[in-house]
N, CA, C and O atoms as CSV, one atom per row, in Angstrom:
chain,resi,resn,atom,element,x,y,z
A,1,MET,N,N,238.023,191.202,18.481
A,1,MET,CA,C,239.226,191.007,17.695
A,1,MET,C,C,239.738,189.582,17.908
A,1,MET,O,O,239.753,189.081,19.032
A,2,ALA,N,N,240.149,188.946,16.835
A,2,ALA,CA,C,240.649,187.573,16.922
A,2,ALA,C,C,241.868,187.520,17.838
A,2,ALA,O,O,242.716,188.412,17.827
A,3,GLY,N,N,241.931,186.471,18.616
A,3,GLY,CA,C,243.039,186.282,19.533
A,3,GLY,C,C,242.812,186.883,20.908
A,3,GLY,O,O,243.430,186.449,21.880
A,4,GLU,N,N,241.940,187.871,21.005
A,4,GLU,CA,C,241.648,188.544,22.271
A,4,GLU,C,C,240.517,187.833,23.005
A,4,GLU,O,O,239.576,187.364,22.364
A,5,PRO,N,N,240.582,187.740,24.330
A,5,PRO,CA,C,239.476,187.127,25.080
A,5,PRO,C,C,238.160,187.865,24.820
A,5,PRO,O,O,238.131,189.089,24.693
A,6,GLN,N,N,237.089,187.103,24.746
A,6,GLN,CA,C,235.752,187.653,24.530
A,6,GLN,C,C,234.973,187.548,25.834
A,6,GLN,O,O,234.937,186.479,26.445
A,7,LYS,N,N,234.353,188.631,26.267
A,7,LYS,CA,C,233.629,188.654,27.544
A,7,LYS,C,C,232.504,187.635,27.611
A,7,LYS,O,O,232.235,187.076,28.674
A,8,ASP,N,N,231.836,187.385,26.474
A,8,ASP,CA,C,230.673,186.507,26.473
A,8,ASP,C,C,231.000,185.074,26.044
A,8,ASP,O,O,230.088,184.288,25.786
A,9,CYS,N,N,232.279,184.727,25.964
A,9,CYS,CA,C,232.687,183.400,25.491
A,9,CYS,C,C,232.916,182.452,26.676
A,9,CYS,O,O,233.751,182.710,27.543
A,10,LEU,N,N,232.162,181.360,26.693
A,10,LEU,CA,C,232.294,180.358,27.754
A,10,LEU,C,C,233.721,179.829,27.855
A,10,LEU,O,O,234.253,179.700,28.958
A,11,PHE,N,N,234.345,179.524,26.724
A,11,PHE,CA,C,235.674,178.938,26.771
A,11,PHE,C,C,236.734,179.961,27.193
A,11,PHE,O,O,237.699,179.596,27.864
A,12,CYS,N,N,236.575,181.225,26.818
A,12,CYS,CA,C,237.480,182.262,27.333
A,12,CYS,C,C,237.369,182.344,28.853
A,12,CYS,O,O,238.369,182.537,29.544
A,13,LYS,N,N,236.150,182.195,29.369
A,13,LYS,CA,C,235.945,182.227,30.815
A,13,LYS,C,C,236.605,181.029,31.493
A,13,LYS,O,O,237.110,181.156,32.609
A,14,ILE,N,N,236.608,179.868,30.835
A,14,ILE,CA,C,237.307,178.694,31.383
A,14,ILE,C,C,238.808,178.966,31.408
A,14,ILE,O,O,239.470,178.703,32.412
A,15,VAL,N,N,239.347,179.494,30.303
A,15,VAL,CA,C,240.775,179.821,30.236
A,15,VAL,C,C,241.159,180.773,31.373
A,15,VAL,O,O,242.204,180.609,32.002
A,16,GLU,N,N,240.314,181.756,31.628
A,16,GLU,CA,C,240.601,182.762,32.662
A,16,GLU,C,C,240.321,182.266,34.080
A,16,GLU,O,O,240.633,182.956,35.050
A,17,GLY,N,N,239.730,181.067,34.207
A,17,GLY,CA,C,239.443,180.517,35.526
A,17,GLY,C,C,238.158,181.028,36.140
A,17,GLY,O,O,237.916,180.811,37.327
A,18,HIS,N,N,237.328,181.703,35.360
A,18,HIS,CA,C,236.064,182.251,35.866
A,18,HIS,C,C,234.914,181.251,35.818
A,18,HIS,O,O,233.900,181.433,36.491
A,19,VAL,N,N,235.072,180.201,35.028
A,19,VAL,CA,C,234.079,179.128,34.939
A,19,VAL,C,C,234.821,177.821,35.219
A,19,VAL,O,O,235.861,177.562,34.614
A,20,PRO,N,N,234.299,177.000,36.127
A,20,PRO,CA,C,234.998,175.753,36.446
A,20,PRO,C,C,234.905,174.743,35.310
A,20,PRO,O,O,233.940,174.719,34.547
A,21,ALA,N,N,235.922,173.923,35.224
A,21,ALA,CA,C,235.966,172.821,34.261
A,21,ALA,C,C,236.877,171.751,34.847
A,21,ALA,O,O,237.757,172.041,35.657
A,22,THR,N,N,236.653,170.515,34.427
A,22,THR,CA,C,237.522,169.424,34.859
A,22,THR,C,C,238.700,169.369,33.897
A,22,THR,O,O,238.667,168.673,32.882
A,23,ILE,N,N,239.733,170.114,34.239
A,23,ILE,CA,C,240.906,170.241,33.370
A,23,ILE,C,C,241.770,169.001,33.528
A,23,ILE,O,O,242.071,168.569,34.640
A,24,VAL,N,N,242.171,168.426,32.367
A,24,VAL,CA,C,243.013,167.225,32.381
A,24,VAL,C,C,244.435,167.512,31.918
A,24,VAL,O,O,245.358,166.773,32.260
A,25,ARG,N,N,244.618,168.575,31.146
A,25,ARG,CA,C,245.952,168.983,30.687
A,25,ARG,C,C,245.926,170.485,30.439
A,25,ARG,O,O,244.885,171.067,30.132
A,26,GLN,N,N,247.095,171.096,30.579
A,26,GLN,CA,C,247.211,172.511,30.263
A,26,GLN,C,C,248.636,172.786,29.818
A,26,GLN,O,O,249.592,172.291,30.415
A,27,THR,N,N,248.770,173.581,28.765
A,27,THR,CA,C,250.085,174.008,28.296
A,27,THR,C,C,250.085,175.533,28.272
A,27,THR,O,O,249.119,176.167,28.697
A,28,ASP,N,N,251.151,176.106,27.783
A,28,ASP,CA,C,251.208,177.561,27.665
A,28,ASP,C,C,250.157,178.092,26.702
A,28,ASP,O,O,249.736,179.242,26.817
A,29,THR,N,N,249.726,177.254,25.742
A,29,THR,CA,C,248.821,177.734,24.686
A,29,THR,C,C,247.470,177.038,24.648
A,29,THR,O,O,246.579,177.482,23.924
A,30,THR,N,N,247.290,175.954,25.409
A,30,THR,CA,C,246.050,175.174,25.324
A,30,THR,C,C,245.540,174.766,26.703
A,30,THR,O,O,246.277,174.752,27.689
A,31,VAL,N,N,244.250,174.434,26.733
A,31,VAL,CA,C,243.619,173.845,27.911
A,31,VAL,C,C,242.779,172.672,27.419
A,31,VAL,O,O,242.050,172.799,26.435
A,32,ALA,N,N,242.877,171.539,28.094
A,32,ALA,CA,C,242.067,170.360,27.766
A,32,ALA,C,C,241.213,170.018,28.978
A,32,ALA,O,O,241.706,169.951,30.104
A,33,PHE,N,N,239.921,169.803,28.728
A,33,PHE,CA,C,239.003,169.512,29.827
A,33,PHE,C,C,237.897,168.571,29.362
A,33,PHE,O,O,237.611,168.464,28.170
A,34,ARG,N,N,237.283,167.894,30.328
A,34,ARG,CA,C,236.222,166.935,30.024
A,34,ARG,C,C,234.956,167.659,29.585
A,34,ARG,O,O,234.568,168.674,30.164
A,35,ASP,N,N,234.321,167.114,28.547
A,35,ASP,CA,C,233.065,167.681,28.059
A,35,ASP,C,C,231.969,167.431,29.091
A,35,ASP,O,O,231.902,166.347,29.671
A,36,ILE,N,N,231.110,168.424,29.327
A,36,ILE,CA,C,230.040,168.253,30.320
A,36,ILE,C,C,228.882,167.416,29.781
A,36,ILE,O,O,228.013,167.002,30.549
A,37,ASN,N,N,228.859,167.163,28.479
A,37,ASN,CA,C,227.830,166.328,27.858
A,37,ASN,C,C,228.526,165.297,26.967
A,37,ASN,O,O,228.429,165.375,25.742
A,38,PRO,N,N,229.231,164.326,27.576
A,38,PRO,CA,C,230.069,163.419,26.787
A,38,PRO,C,C,229.271,162.556,25.810
A,38,PRO,O,O,228.189,162.056,26.116
A,39,GLN,N,N,229.856,162.405,24.621
A,39,GLN,CA,C,229.268,161.592,23.562
A,39,GLN,C,C,229.994,160.259,23.402
A,39,GLN,O,O,229.673,159.474,22.509
A,40,ALA,N,N,230.967,160.008,24.266
A,40,ALA,CA,C,231.730,158.761,24.279
A,40,ALA,C,C,232.285,158.618,25.692
A,40,ALA,O,O,232.296,159.588,26.450
A,41,PRO,N,N,232.751,157.406,26.060
A,41,PRO,CA,C,233.318,157.237,27.404
A,41,PRO,C,C,234.432,158.246,27.713
A,41,PRO,O,O,234.552,158.714,28.846
A,42,VAL,N,N,235.235,158.574,26.715
A,42,VAL,CA,C,236.220,159.647,26.850
A,42,VAL,C,C,235.811,160.731,25.858
A,42,VAL,O,O,235.739,160.485,24.654
A,43,HIS,N,N,235.546,161.919,26.364
A,43,HIS,CA,C,235.190,163.063,25.515
A,43,HIS,C,C,235.821,164.292,26.153
A,43,HIS,O,O,235.333,164.832,27.145
A,44,ILE,N,N,236.923,164.712,25.544
A,44,ILE,CA,C,237.704,165.829,26.068
A,44,ILE,C,C,237.788,166.910,25.002
A,44,ILE,O,O,237.965,166.623,23.818
A,45,LEU,N,N,237.661,168.144,25.436
A,45,LEU,CA,C,237.809,169.285,24.541
A,45,LEU,C,C,239.197,169.878,24.733
A,45,LEU,O,O,239.690,169.995,25.855
A,46,ILE,N,N,239.813,170.246,23.625
A,46,ILE,CA,C,241.092,170.950,23.660
A,46,ILE,C,C,240.849,172.310,23.026
A,46,ILE,O,O,240.409,172.404,21.880
A,47,ILE,N,N,241.139,173.364,23.784
A,47,ILE,CA,C,240.921,174.716,23.287
A,47,ILE,C,C,242.223,175.501,23.315
A,47,ILE,O,O,243.067,175.284,24.184
A,48,PRO,N,N,242.384,176.412,22.365
A,48,PRO,CA,C,243.513,177.342,22.471
A,48,PRO,C,C,243.183,178.387,23.529
A,48,PRO,O,O,242.016,178.716,23.741
A,49,LYS,N,N,244.193,178.896,24.178
A,49,LYS,CA,C,243.964,179.946,25.173
A,49,LYS,C,C,243.609,181.279,24.521
A,49,LYS,O,O,243.055,182.162,25.176
A,50,VAL,N,N,243.923,181.427,23.244
A,50,VAL,CA,C,243.532,182.627,22.501
A,50,VAL,C,C,242.198,182.368,21.824
A,50,VAL,O,O,241.878,181.225,21.497
A,51,HIS,N,N,241.422,183.415,21.613
A,51,HIS,CA,C,240.084,183.270,21.030
A,51,HIS,C,C,240.117,183.432,19.519
A,51,HIS,O,O,240.534,184.463,18.991
A,52,TYR,N,N,239.670,182.396,18.846
A,52,TYR,CA,C,239.349,182.416,17.417
A,52,TYR,C,C,238.022,181.699,17.304
A,52,TYR,O,O,237.782,180.726,18.019
A,53,ASP,N,N,237.159,182.160,16.425
A,53,ASP,CA,C,235.796,181.630,16.356
A,53,ASP,C,C,235.722,180.155,15.982
A,53,ASP,O,O,234.818,179.453,16.435
A,54,ASN,N,N,236.659,179.670,15.161
A,54,ASN,CA,C,236.600,178.274,14.714
A,54,ASN,C,C,237.990,177.820,14.293
A,54,ASN,O,O,238.942,178.600,14.304
A,55,ALA,N,N,238.090,176.556,13.922
A,55,ALA,CA,C,239.389,175.962,13.589
A,55,ALA,C,C,240.033,176.632,12.381
A,55,ALA,O,O,241.248,176.826,12.359
A,56,ALA,N,N,239.240,176.986,11.382
A,56,ALA,CA,C,239.797,177.630,10.188
A,56,ALA,C,C,240.383,178.999,10.530
A,56,ALA,O,O,241.462,179.352,10.053
A,57,ALA,N,N,239.675,179.762,11.351
A,57,ALA,CA,C,240.177,181.072,11.769
A,57,ALA,C,C,241.449,180.922,12.598
A,57,ALA,O,O,242.379,181.718,12.462
A,58,LEU,N,N,241.490,179.904,13.457
A,58,LEU,CA,C,242.685,179.638,14.256
A,58,LEU,C,C,243.862,179.275,13.355
A,58,LEU,O,O,244.965,179.788,13.542
A,59,ALA,N,N,243.641,178.408,12.393
A,59,ALA,CA,C,244.709,177.986,11.486
A,59,ALA,C,C,245.255,179.163,10.681
A,59,ALA,O,O,246.459,179.256,10.441
A,60,ALA,N,N,244.363,180.057,10.268
A,60,ALA,CA,C,244.794,181.216,9.487
A,60,ALA,C,C,245.494,182.253,10.362
A,60,ALA,O,O,246.486,182.848,9.941
A,61,GLY,N,N,244.991,182.472,11.565
A,61,GLY,CA,C,245.502,183.535,12.417
A,61,GLY,C,C,246.651,183.150,13.320
A,61,GLY,O,O,247.489,183.987,13.656
A,62,ALA,N,N,246.698,181.889,13.716
A,62,ALA,CA,C,247.731,181.425,14.650
A,62,ALA,C,C,248.056,179.958,14.354
A,62,ALA,O,O,247.763,179.080,15.166
A,63,PRO,N,N,248.662,179.692,13.191
A,63,PRO,CA,C,248.889,178.286,12.802
A,63,PRO,C,C,249.726,177.501,13.808
A,63,PRO,O,O,249.540,176.293,13.953
A,64,GLU,N,N,250.641,178.168,14.500
A,64,GLU,CA,C,251.460,177.459,15.481
A,64,GLU,C,C,250.605,176.984,16.657
A,64,GLU,O,O,250.876,175.927,17.228
A,65,ILE,N,N,249.595,177.738,17.016
A,65,ILE,CA,C,248.709,177.325,18.111
A,65,ILE,C,C,247.745,176.246,17.626
A,65,ILE,O,O,247.390,175.350,18.391
A,66,ALA,N,N,247.320,176.318,16.371
A,66,ALA,CA,C,246.506,175.232,15.801
A,66,ALA,C,C,247.286,173.922,15.866
A,66,ALA,O,O,246.724,172.876,16.188
A,67,ALA,N,N,248.579,173.981,15.562
A,67,ALA,CA,C,249.421,172.786,15.663
A,67,ALA,C,C,249.522,172.314,17.111
A,67,ALA,O,O,249.536,171.110,17.368
A,68,ASP,N,N,249.592,173.244,18.053
A,68,ASP,CA,C,249.631,172.876,19.472
A,68,ASP,C,C,248.373,172.109,19.868
A,68,ASP,O,O,248.453,171.125,20.603
A,69,VAL,N,N,247.211,172.554,19.385
A,69,VAL,CA,C,245.952,171.865,19.686
A,69,VAL,C,C,246.027,170.430,19.170
A,69,VAL,O,O,245.633,169.500,19.873
A,70,LEU,N,N,246.522,170.244,17.962
A,70,LEU,CA,C,246.624,168.890,17.404
A,70,LEU,C,C,247.645,168.043,18.157
A,70,LEU,O,O,247.419,166.852,18.372
A,71,ARG,N,N,248.756,168.637,18.557
A,71,ARG,CA,C,249.744,167.880,19.356
A,71,ARG,C,C,249.131,167.433,20.680
A,71,ARG,O,O,249.380,166.321,21.145
A,72,GLU,N,N,248.337,168.300,21.274
A,72,GLU,CA,C,247.706,167.955,22.545
A,72,GLU,C,C,246.706,166.810,22.390
A,72,GLU,O,O,246.463,166.076,23.348
A,73,ALA,N,N,246.129,166.647,21.214
A,73,ALA,CA,C,245.206,165.533,20.982
A,73,ALA,C,C,245.903,164.210,21.283
A,73,ALA,O,O,245.335,163.349,21.955
A,74,GLN,N,N,247.116,164.042,20.795
A,74,GLN,CA,C,247.846,162.802,21.053
A,74,GLN,C,C,248.232,162.697,22.523
A,74,GLN,O,O,248.173,161.611,23.099
A,75,ALA,N,N,248.624,163.802,23.135
A,75,ALA,CA,C,248.989,163.778,24.557
A,75,ALA,C,C,247.789,163.383,25.414
A,75,ALA,O,O,247.931,162.602,26.356
A,76,VAL,N,N,246.618,163.911,25.097
A,76,VAL,CA,C,245.392,163.548,25.817
A,76,VAL,C,C,245.102,162.068,25.614
A,76,VAL,O,O,244.795,161.355,26.569
A,77,ALA,N,N,245.198,161.608,24.372
A,77,ALA,CA,C,244.947,160.192,24.080
A,77,ALA,C,C,245.916,159.303,24.859
A,77,ALA,O,O,245.517,158.270,25.396
A,78,ASP,N,N,247.162,159.694,24.921
A,78,ASP,CA,C,248.149,158.921,25.691
A,78,ASP,C,C,247.782,158.902,27.168
A,78,ASP,O,O,247.806,157.846,27.800
A,79,ASP,N,N,247.445,160.057,27.720
A,79,ASP,CA,C,247.072,160.141,29.136
A,79,ASP,C,C,245.849,159.288,29.454
A,79,ASP,O,O,245.761,158.683,30.522
A,80,GLU,N,N,244.905,159.247,28.513
A,80,GLU,CA,C,243.658,158.492,28.702
A,80,GLU,C,C,243.799,157.026,28.282
A,80,GLU,O,O,242.846,156.252,28.378
A,81,LYS,N,N,244.992,156.653,27.817
A,81,LYS,CA,C,245.295,155.284,27.377
A,81,LYS,C,C,244.385,154.830,26.229
A,81,LYS,O,O,243.908,153.695,26.202
A,82,LEU,N,N,244.159,155.742,25.291
A,82,LEU,CA,C,243.343,155.446,24.117
A,82,LEU,C,C,244.233,154.931,22.998
A,82,LEU,O,O,245.174,155.607,22.583
A,83,GLU,N,N,243.934,153.736,22.511
A,83,GLU,CA,C,244.663,153.216,21.355
A,83,GLU,C,C,244.146,153.845,20.072
A,83,GLU,O,O,244.900,154.063,19.124
A,84,SER,N,N,242.855,154.132,20.054
A,84,SER,CA,C,242.216,154.771,18.909
A,84,SER,C,C,241.344,155.900,19.437
A,84,SER,O,O,240.789,155.813,20.533
A,85,TYR,N,N,241.231,156.949,18.653
A,85,TYR,CA,C,240.389,158.068,19.050
A,85,TYR,C,C,240.031,158.878,17.804
A,85,TYR,O,O,240.643,158.729,16.746
A,86,ARG,N,N,239.047,159.716,17.954
A,86,ARG,CA,C,238.627,160.602,16.875
A,86,ARG,C,C,238.831,162.038,17.339
A,86,ARG,O,O,238.534,162.385,18.482
A,87,THR,N,N,239.343,162.863,16.433
A,87,THR,CA,C,239.485,164.293,16.667
A,87,THR,C,C,238.486,164.992,15.752
A,87,THR,O,O,238.501,164.785,14.539
A,88,VAL,N,N,237.611,165.824,16.338
A,88,VAL,CA,C,236.557,166.489,15.578
A,88,VAL,C,C,236.619,167.989,15.829
A,88,VAL,O,O,236.711,168.438,16.972
A,89,PHE,N,N,236.567,168.757,14.746
A,89,PHE,CA,C,236.392,170.202,14.808
A,89,PHE,C,C,235.066,170.507,14.126
A,89,PHE,O,O,234.938,170.288,12.921
A,90,ASN,N,N,234.086,171.002,14.855
A,90,ASN,CA,C,232.829,171.448,14.264
A,90,ASN,C,C,232.990,172.921,13.907
A,90,ASN,O,O,233.462,173.714,14.721
A,91,THR,N,N,232.599,173.281,12.695
A,91,THR,CA,C,232.726,174.667,12.246
A,91,THR,C,C,231.383,175.147,11.750
A,91,THR,O,O,230.910,174.723,10.695
A,92,GLY,N,N,230.768,176.033,12.515
A,92,GLY,CA,C,229.475,176.590,12.157
A,92,GLY,C,C,228.331,175.849,12.810
A,92,GLY,O,O,228.453,174.673,13.155
A,93,PRO,N,N,227.212,176.544,12.979
A,93,PRO,CA,C,226.059,175.936,13.659
A,93,PRO,C,C,225.487,174.736,12.918
A,93,PRO,O,O,224.973,173.818,13.558
A,94,GLY,N,N,225.559,174.713,11.600
A,94,GLY,CA,C,225.042,173.580,10.834
A,94,GLY,C,C,225.839,172.303,11.060
A,94,GLY,O,O,225.345,171.203,10.813
A,95,ALA,N,N,227.074,172.454,11.533
A,95,ALA,CA,C,227.925,171.299,11.833
A,95,ALA,C,C,227.902,170.941,13.307
A,95,ALA,O,O,228.586,170.011,13.734
A,96,GLY,N,N,227.111,171.682,14.096
A,96,GLY,CA,C,227.000,171.372,15.514
A,96,GLY,C,C,227.854,172.221,16.426
A,96,GLY,O,O,227.915,171.948,17.625
A,97,GLN,N,N,228.522,173.253,15.901
A,97,GLN,CA,C,229.304,174.117,16.780
A,97,GLN,C,C,228.355,174.976,17.602
A,97,GLN,O,O,227.521,175.697,17.053
A,98,THR,N,N,228.486,174.894,18.918
A,98,THR,CA,C,227.621,175.671,19.805
A,98,THR,C,C,228.386,176.719,20.607
A,98,THR,O,O,227.792,177.688,21.082
A,99,VAL,N,N,229.688,176.537,20.762
A,99,VAL,CA,C,230.535,177.541,21.393
A,99,VAL,C,C,231.499,178.018,20.317
A,99,VAL,O,O,232.269,177.229,19.768
A,100,PHE,N,N,231.454,179.309,20.021
A,100,PHE,CA,C,232.220,179.845,18.907
A,100,PHE,C,C,233.592,180.330,19.357
A,100,PHE,O,O,233.949,181.503,19.250
A,101,HIS,N,N,234.336,179.354,19.868
A,101,HIS,CA,C,235.747,179.469,20.244
A,101,HIS,C,C,236.326,178.158,19.721
A,101,HIS,O,O,235.860,177.082,20.096
A,102,ALA,N,N,237.330,178.238,18.866
A,102,ALA,CA,C,237.899,177.032,18.258
A,102,ALA,C,C,238.157,175.965,19.316
A,102,ALA,O,O,238.672,176.253,20.396
A,103,HIS,N,N,237.791,174.733,18.987
A,103,HIS,CA,C,238.062,173.635,19.920
A,103,HIS,C,C,238.000,172.300,19.188
A,103,HIS,O,O,237.257,172.125,18.223
A,104,ALA,N,N,238.801,171.375,19.680
A,104,ALA,CA,C,238.824,170.012,19.153
A,104,ALA,C,C,238.170,169.101,20.179
A,104,ALA,O,O,238.423,169.208,21.379
A,105,HIS,N,N,237.330,168.208,19.689
A,105,HIS,CA,C,236.753,167.156,20.522
A,105,HIS,C,C,237.627,165.920,20.345
A,105,HIS,O,O,237.917,165.520,19.217
A,106,ILE,N,N,238.044,165.321,21.436
A,106,ILE,CA,C,238.743,164.041,21.413
A,106,ILE,C,C,237.767,163.022,21.970
A,106,ILE,O,O,237.346,163.113,23.124
A,107,LEU,N,N,237.407,162.042,21.130
A,107,LEU,CA,C,236.416,161.023,21.492
A,107,LEU,C,C,237.067,159.647,21.419
A,107,LEU,O,O,237.786,159.343,20.468
A,108,GLY,N,N,236.815,158.828,22.418
A,108,GLY,CA,C,237.359,157.483,22.413
A,108,GLY,C,C,236.774,156.658,23.529
A,108,GLY,O,O,235.860,157.085,24.235
A,109,GLY,N,N,237.319,155.465,23.676
A,109,GLY,CA,C,236.868,154.585,24.736
A,109,GLY,C,C,235.789,153.615,24.306
A,109,GLY,O,O,235.306,152.823,25.115
A,110,ARG,N,N,235.401,153.668,23.033
A,110,ARG,CA,C,234.445,152.716,22.461
A,110,ARG,C,C,234.672,152.730,20.959
A,110,ARG,O,O,235.366,153.599,20.432
A,111,GLY,N,N,234.076,151.752,20.271
A,111,GLY,CA,C,234.161,151.739,18.817
A,111,GLY,C,C,233.478,152.968,18.245
A,111,GLY,O,O,232.388,153.341,18.680
A,112,LEU,N,N,234.109,153.585,17.286
A,112,LEU,CA,C,233.569,154.777,16.637
A,112,LEU,C,C,233.339,154.458,15.166
A,112,LEU,O,O,234.283,154.412,14.376
A,113,GLN,N,N,232.110,154.243,14.813
A,113,GLN,CA,C,231.774,153.866,13.443
A,113,GLN,C,C,231.867,155.061,12.513
A,113,GLN,O,O,231.769,156.208,12.950
A,114,TRP,N,N,232.056,154.789,11.227
A,114,TRP,CA,C,232.040,155.826,10.209
A,114,TRP,C,C,231.035,155.449,9.150
A,114,TRP,O,O,231.022,154.285,8.749
A,115,PRO,N,N,230.210,156.319,8.675
A,115,PRO,CA,C,230.150,157.709,9.104
A,115,PRO,C,C,229.464,157.828,10.454
A,115,PRO,O,O,228.662,156.976,10.835
A,116,PRO,N,N,229.793,158.913,11.182
A,116,PRO,CA,C,229.148,159.105,12.485
A,116,PRO,C,C,227.675,159.341,12.301
A,116,PRO,O,O,227.245,159.863,11.272
A,117,GLY,N,N,226.900,158.960,13.291
A,117,GLY,CA,C,225.453,159.087,13.142
A,117,GLY,C,C,224.831,160.019,14.111
A,117,GLY,O,O,223.615,160.212,14.088
């Protein structure tokens, strides 16, 4: 069920403290932690504490928490002293989503060309 923790979800396990992560920020509704396979000098994931499979499901089911994730993007960027950064939501395996728990990637610390390659 959407919003409920999933036993087999890596990010739900991080939220519950069962899997370690390098947490950089935490609010009542979100957790931000360093990506274990960084694609930029700064690569932080922001996840909602509730489980939704992707960003669209989160926006539809809990729009206030989707907004919290976006607010945390700026807070993370401020903490990391990023003047510029990219926020990415991958939705579906064809877009590179590998953990099916909504999450935002915050990437920065180097020039980020468009389109990404």
